Each structure stands twice: as structure tokens, then as C-alpha cells.
C-alpha positions as CSV (number, residue, x, y, z in Angstrom):
1,X,0.0,0.5,0.3
2,X,1.3,3.5,-0.5
3,X,1.8,5.7,1.7
4,X,-0.9,7.9,2.8
5,X,1.4,11.1,2.1
6,X,1.6,10.2,-1.4
7,X,-2.0,11.2,-1.9
8,X,-1.9,14.9,-3.7
9,X,-5.6,15.1,-1.8
10,X,-4.2,14.4,1.9
11,X,-5.1,11.8,4.3
12,X,-8.3,9.4,4.1
13,X,-11.0,10.8,5.8
14,X,-11.0,7.6,8.5
15,X,-7.4,7.4,8.8
16,X,-7.7,10.0,12.1
17,X,-11.6,9.2,12.8
18,X,-12.4,7.5,17.1
19,X,-13.4,4.5,16.9
20,X,-16.6,3.1,16.0
21,X,-19.4,1.8,18.3
22,X,-20.0,-2.5,18.6
23,X,-21.8,-3.6,15.3
24,X,-25.2,-1.9,15.6
25,X,-27.3,-4.8,13.9
26,X,-28.2,-8.7,15.3
27,X,-29.1,-11.4,14.0
28,X,-31.3,-14.1,16.0
29,X,-32.9,-17.5,16.2
30,X,-35.9,-16.3,17.7
31,X,-38.6,-14.7,15.4
32,X,-40.3,-13.3,18.7
33,X,-37.3,-11.2,19.0
34,X,-35.2,-9.1,16.9
35,X,-35.6,-8.0,13.1
36,X,-39.1,-9.6,11.9
37,X,-38.5,-12.0,8.9
38,X,-37.8,-11.0,5.4
39,X,-41.2,-11.8,3.4
40,X,-38.5,-14.3,0.9
41,X,-38.0,-16.1,3.5
42,X,-41.2,-17.6,4.8
43,X,-41.2,-21.1,3.8
44,X,-37.7,-21.5,5.5
45,X,-39.5,-20.2,8.6
46,X,-39.2,-23.4,10.3
47,X,-35.8,-24.0,10.2
48,X,-35.2,-21.1,12.1
49,X,-33.8,-21.4,15.1
50,X,-31.0,-22.6,17.6
51,X,-31.0,-27.0,17.5
52,X,-29.6,-29.9,19.8
53,X,-29.2,-33.2,18.9
54,X,-27.0,-36.9,18.0
55,X,-26.1,-38.5,15.0
56,X,-23.7,-41.0,13.1
57,X,-20.8,-40.0,11.2
58,X,-18.4,-42.4,8.6
59,X,-17.2,-41.8,5.2
60,X,-14.3,-40.6,4.8
61,X,-13.0,-41.4,8.3
62,X,-11.5,-44.9,9.0
63,X,-14.2,-46.0,10.9
64,X,-18.2,-44.5,12.0
65,X,-18.5,-42.1,15.0
66,X,-20.9,-41.0,17.1
67,X,-21.4,-37.1,17.5
68,X,-23.4,-34.3,19.1
69,X,-24.4,-31.7,17.0
70,X,-25.1,-27.7,17.8
71,X,-26.9,-25.8,14.5
72,X,-27.9,-22.3,14.7
73,X,-29.9,-20.8,11.7
74,X,-30.8,-17.4,11.9
75,X,-31.6,-14.1,10.1
76,X,-31.0,-10.3,10.2
77,X,-34.0,-9.8,8.4
78,X,-32.4,-9.7,4.7
79,X,-33.0,-12.3,2.4
80,X,-30.8,-14.9,3.4
81,X,-30.4,-17.1,6.8
82,X,-27.5,-18.5,8.4
83,X,-25.5,-21.3,9.5
84,X,-23.4,-22.0,11.9
85,X,-23.1,-25.6,12.9
86,X,-20.4,-27.3,15.7
87,X,-20.4,-30.9,16.8
88,X,-18.1,-32.6,19.2
89,X,-17.7,-35.9,19.4
90,X,-19.4,-38.4,22.0
91,X,-17.4,-42.2,23.3
92,X,-19.8,-45.0,24.1
93,X,-21.0,-43.5,27.3
94,X,-22.1,-40.5,25.1
95,X,-19.7,-38.2,27.0
96,X,-17.6,-35.4,25.2
97,X,-15.0,-37.1,23.5
98,X,-13.0,-34.2,21.6
99,X,-14.2,-31.3,19.3
100,X,-15.1,-32.3,16.1
101,X,-16.4,-30.6,12.3
102,X,-17.5,-27.2,12.7
103,X,-18.9,-25.1,9.6
104,X,-21.0,-21.8,8.4
105,X,-22.7,-21.1,5.8
106,X,-25.6,-19.1,4.1
107,X,-28.9,-19.7,2.3
108,X,-31.0,-17.6,0.2
109,X,-34.5,-18.8,-2.3
110,X,-34.0,-17.8,-5.6
111,X,-36.1,-14.4,-6.5
112,X,-37.9,-13.6,-9.1
113,X,-37.6,-10.2,-11.5
114,X,-40.1,-8.1,-9.1
115,X,-38.8,-10.2,-6.1
116,X,-41.1,-13.0,-4.9
117,X,-39.4,-16.1,-3.2
118,X,-39.1,-19.4,-6.1
119,X,-39.1,-23.0,-4.4
120,X,-35.0,-23.0,-5.9
121,X,-32.4,-22.2,-3.1
122,X,-28.3,-21.2,-3.2
123,X,-26.2,-21.7,-0.8
124,X,-22.6,-21.6,0.4
125,X,-20.9,-23.5,3.2
126,X,-17.8,-23.1,4.3
127,X,-15.8,-25.4,6.5
128,X,-11.7,-25.1,8.7
129,X,-11.0,-28.3,6.6
130,X,-9.9,-26.2,3.5
131,X,-13.4,-26.4,1.8
132,X,-15.8,-24.0,0.5
133,X,-18.7,-25.8,-1.5
134,X,-21.9,-24.2,-3.6
135,X,-25.0,-26.3,-3.6
136,X,-28.6,-25.4,-5.7
137,X,-31.5,-26.9,-4.5
138,X,-34.7,-26.4,-3.9
139,X,-37.9,-26.4,-1.0
140,X,-40.5,-28.9,-1.1
141,X,-42.9,-27.3,1.1
142,X,-42.0,-25.6,4.0
143,X,-40.6,-28.8,5.7
144,X,-37.6,-29.8,3.8
145,X,-34.5,-28.5,1.8
146,X,-32.6,-31.0,-0.5
147,X,-29.0,-29.2,-2.4
148,X,-26.9,-30.7,-4.5
149,X,-22.9,-29.0,-4.7
150,X,-22.7,-26.9,-7.8
151,X,-19.4,-26.1,-7.4
152,X,-16.5,-27.1,-4.7
153,X,-13.2,-26.3,-3.7
154,X,-10.6,-26.5,-1.5
155,X,-7.4,-24.8,-0.3
156,X,-3.8,-27.2,-1.4
157,X,-4.2,-28.9,1.9
158,X,-7.6,-29.5,2.3
159,X,-9.7,-31.9,1.7
160,X,-10.5,-33.2,-1.5
161,X,-13.4,-32.7,-1.4
162,X,-15.5,-33.3,-5.1
163,X,-19.5,-33.3,-4.7
164,X,-21.8,-33.0,-2.3
165,X,-25.5,-33.7,-1.4
166,X,-27.2,-32.5,1.8
167,X,-31.3,-33.3,2.7
168,X,-32.8,-31.3,5.3
169,X,-36.8,-31.8,6.9
170,X,-38.8,-30.8,9.7
171,X,-40.2,-34.3,11.0
172,X,-42.6,-34.6,14.4
173,X,-40.6,-30.5,14.9
174,X,-37.2,-31.9,14.9
175,X,-34.8,-31.0,12.4
176,X,-33.0,-33.8,10.9
177,X,-30.6,-34.0,7.8
178,X,-28.6,-36.5,5.9
179,X,-25.1,-35.7,4.4
180,X,-23.7,-37.1,2.0
181,X,-19.7,-36.4,0.6
182,X,-17.7,-37.2,-2.8
183,X,-13.9,-37.3,-2.1
184,X,-12.0,-37.8,-5.0
185,X,-13.2,-40.4,-7.3
186,X,-15.4,-42.0,-4.1
187,X,-18.7,-40.9,-5.6
188,X,-21.0,-39.9,-3.1
189,X,-20.9,-42.0,0.4
190,X,-23.2,-41.2,3.3
191,X,-20.6,-38.5,5.6
192,X,-23.0,-37.7,8.3
193,X,-26.6,-37.9,9.4
194,X,-28.2,-36.4,12.7
195,X,-31.8,-35.6,14.6
196,X,-31.3,-32.4,16.6
197,X,-34.2,-30.9,18.6
198,X,-35.0,-27.4,19.4
199,X,-33.5,-25.8,22.1
200,X,-34.1,-22.0,21.0
201,X,-36.3,-19.8,18.7
């Protein structure tokens, strides 16, 4: 970056400005507080909340494993949902056995030219394993979301993920999902599935 003194217009106005206050806008997983849900997200309303439960994982690990998971699906009043997931391993007595996979992303419906939501969905998901995925799919009613990876990228040392398929559903008030993954030329294999109960929102 060039020295600010090289700028014939003088230093930029932000250079000596006072510190800003904390971020003034908040997202929420609780539909009873915070900003109103954007009208284009009404088909996804049942997914908004704080969820916690357990599941089983497998490929590409050498052996199947049990895990616990907390998922937060929130919004800030704009036309997308924020997805955050963290998992931890469970031992044979269902006790915590170590931190496991984290993931974050955004879901958004595809809009028509006049701003109405369609049943088509787009999503981005990223993990600290060096993997970034772009998903396309659709909602089926208000309780089912199915997405297929349209593009996957990974860092040079990241897990060589080459495909993904995710199915989310609300069944008897619980959030169920199944996640299939492809690594290199493996083809899609069952990766993780879980049943999560709503604990907030």
C-alpha cells in the first residue's frame, strides 16, 4: 500500500477518525425478538432456531463415529439465513470425547424479477478443513430442503471434496438431515446424519 503522504488530496477521512461502536445490527434465531423475518424467507421459517442433538458420521473417516451437534439458523431481516454448526465427538457412554467439525454458511431463495421467492435455493458452506461449497436445490413445501453441490473448491492442503448432497427436513418438530460427500473419485458416500431438537427460537 502506498504511503498516505503520496496522496495529493491528503489523508483519507477515516485515517484519524475515532473508533466505531460495536456492530449495531443483530441477527437472531428467535422469531419473537429482533428484526422481522424477510418475507422471501417464509418457506424457510420452520428451520429458523437453535437446534441440538446427536448423530452418526462415517466416510471419509476410517470408522463410524457418534457425535453431538448444535446448529444455529438465524436471520438479520435480510433475504438470507445464516447457518452455523459445531459438533463434538461422543464416547461409548455419550460423554464428550473431543471437538469435531465446524461449518458456516448462508442459505437464500432465488427471487423472481419482481422480488418474489421461488422454491429454488442457493447456499454457500465453508469449513476450517479448507473446503468451500456452493449448493443449488429447492424447498419442498415448508419442511424439506434438498441441495446438491454445484461447485466445490479446496485449499492445497484441504480435504479433496468433489461433491456433496444435503437433505434437511422438519419431522415431528425435530430437524433431521443427511449429508453425503464425495472425495476425489469416491462418488457420493454417507458422511453425516443427525436428529436435532429445537432448544431455542
